[in-house]
N, C-alpha and C positions, 0 to 999 in steps of 0.2 A: 527393432531393426536400427544399427547404428546412423548416425547422421553424417551423410559426405561432407567432407571440405567444400568450399567453392572453389573450382580451379580454372578460372579463365585462362586462356593460352597466353603464357607468359607472366601471369600474375596469380600465382598460387598464393592462398593465405588460409588461415583457419577460420571457422565461424565459431567462436568461443559463446559460452554463455557470459551473460552480463549482469551485474550485481549491485545493488545499492538501494537506498531509500526504502528499504523492506520489500523490494522486488528482486524477482529472479527472471531474466529474460532468456529463453532457451530456444532452439529451433523448433518449429512445430513437426509432428508427426503424424504423418497420412495414415499411418496404420494404428494408431490410437483412438479407441472409441471416445474418450474422454476429450481428446483434440478435436476431432469430426463434430461433436455434438458442440463444443464452445465456439468451432467456425461457425457452424449453422446458427447458433442461436445469436453471434455478433452479427453476422451478415443479413439475417433476416429480420433484425431488429427495427421498429418503426423509425425509430431516431437515424438509424444508419441509412435506411431507403429514402429518407426525408432529404438528405445531403449528398447521396452518393448513388451512381448508377453504374454497377462493374460491368465490364464486358461479358464475364459469365454470371448470370443468376442464381444464387443458392435458393433451391426450391425444396430439398428434402436433404436427408442425411449421406444419401448416395451422391448426390449433386457436390455436397460440401466435401465428401471427401476425393471426388474427382478435383474440385478445386484446391484443395490442399496438395495432391498428387502434381497439380501445375506449377502450385508454388515450390516445391521440392525440387521439381525439374529446373525451373527459374534458378534457383539458389545453386544448383550443381552446374549449371551453364554461366553460371558468375553474372547473371543480369540482376539478382537482388540479393537481399539478405533479410528474411521475414523471420519475425522472434513471435513467440508466444509470451505475454507478459504473465507471470504467476506470482503469487502471494509467496515469500522467500520462506515462510514458514510451514505453511500447508502444502504447498506446491498446487493450489486451485487456481485454473487459467482466470484471468480477470480482463484480457484484453489483448490487443495485437499492435506491433509495431514494426515498421519495415522500411529497409532502404531500397527503393526501387528503381528501374529503368538506369542502372548504373550505365555510364558512359565512361569507357577505359581511355579514350583519348584526351576528352575534356576534363577528366577527372572531376564528374559532377553525377548526382543522382536527384532523385525525389523521395521525400519521405512520406509515410501516411500512417495513420493510427486509428483504433476505435477502442473503446471501452466498453465491458459487458454493463447492462444496467444497474446490478446490485453493486458494482465497484465505483460507481461515479460519486463525484463530490470529495475523493479521497487523494486528489492530485496525481491519479495513475498515469493518466496522459502527459502531465508536464514531467514527470518523474523518468517515465519510460522514453520519451522524445530525448529528454536531456542526455539519459545514458547512451542511446542509440547514436545520438549525433557526436558525442565525444569520441565513441568508438569509431565511427566512419570517418572523421576528420583527422583521427591521429593513429589509428591501427597502420603499422608501417607497411602491410601488404596490400592496402586498401588506399589511405592517405587521400581521400578525396579533397577536392581544392572549394566545391561548392556544392551544398545541400538545397534544394528548393522544396517549397511547401504550399500547395495551393488549396484552396477551399472555396466553397461556394459563396459569393456575395450575400451577405445576410446571416452568415454561419458566425455570429460575433464570438462564441466561447472558443472556437477555432484560432479567430484573431487573437484573442487574449493568451491563449496556449502559445502559439508560435512567438509573438513577441517576447513573452515571459522566458521561452527557452532560447532567444537570441537570434530568432528569424525576422529580420525586418521587412518591414512591408516596402515592396518595390514598386507597387501600380497593380491595376485593373487589366486582367487579360478580356477582351469580348469574345463572348461566345465560345467559351475554351472547355466546357465540360458538358455533360448531357443534363437535362432536367431529370427531376426525381421520376423513376421508373419509366423512362423513355429514351431511346435512341436515335430519335428524329427530330428532337428539339433541344436547344442549347441555352446555357445561361452563364453569365460572367462568373470570373473567377479572381479572387484577391491573391496575388501571388508575394510570398515572403522568401527570403533565402538568407542564408547563413555561411560565411565564408571561413575557411581555416585561419585566415588572419583576424577574424572578429575577435573581441575580448570575450573572456568567458562570461555568460549571462548569470544573474543571481535568481534562479527560479522560485526561491522561496518568498520573494516580494509579492506583494498582492493577493487577490482571491483567485480562484480557479474553480469551474464548474465541471470542468472535464465532461459536459453533457455529452458529448460525443466527438466526431470522427473525421477523419480527412482521408479515408481510403476507399 
């Protein structure tokens, strides 16, 4: 099935593949068994669940497919741009990165990502986040002004990845996300953000564990 362009009213733009750092970022395909399996593994991984509680919990392949269909629908409606991060040589899925909750009036959005266990420690999150942030802030049809990245307090690897990719720490939001595995209790969030006017970061400096996730 061909991937639709994201076409918000008055703001049509393509959803291109992104390339760099040995990675290819492409749209997720909800009709692909490989994509559904990778999505299920990523969102059911214990490290993902430690730091994230999605609105829709992925419990099996069927629920993974439904979740991917929701993702494709949000893309079509212009609310997000979600990418399957793959190895550029083999095409194997290694993670996910997305521009979510796009606000076309304020020209802002939130970014999130996760990396499959076998791909951690290879700077996948750093490189994928760098690619998608550069695209979202510079793509003529999108040209966002502000990208936000929030992660649970205590998720130190996400702090390092955010800062390495040019997302400055701006403060702590109290009770701004759910506790792990619960939708009736809350925890604090570190807020990072990057503006289109900020200087380009140098993601090569320092070490990066990519231990997981922010989505």
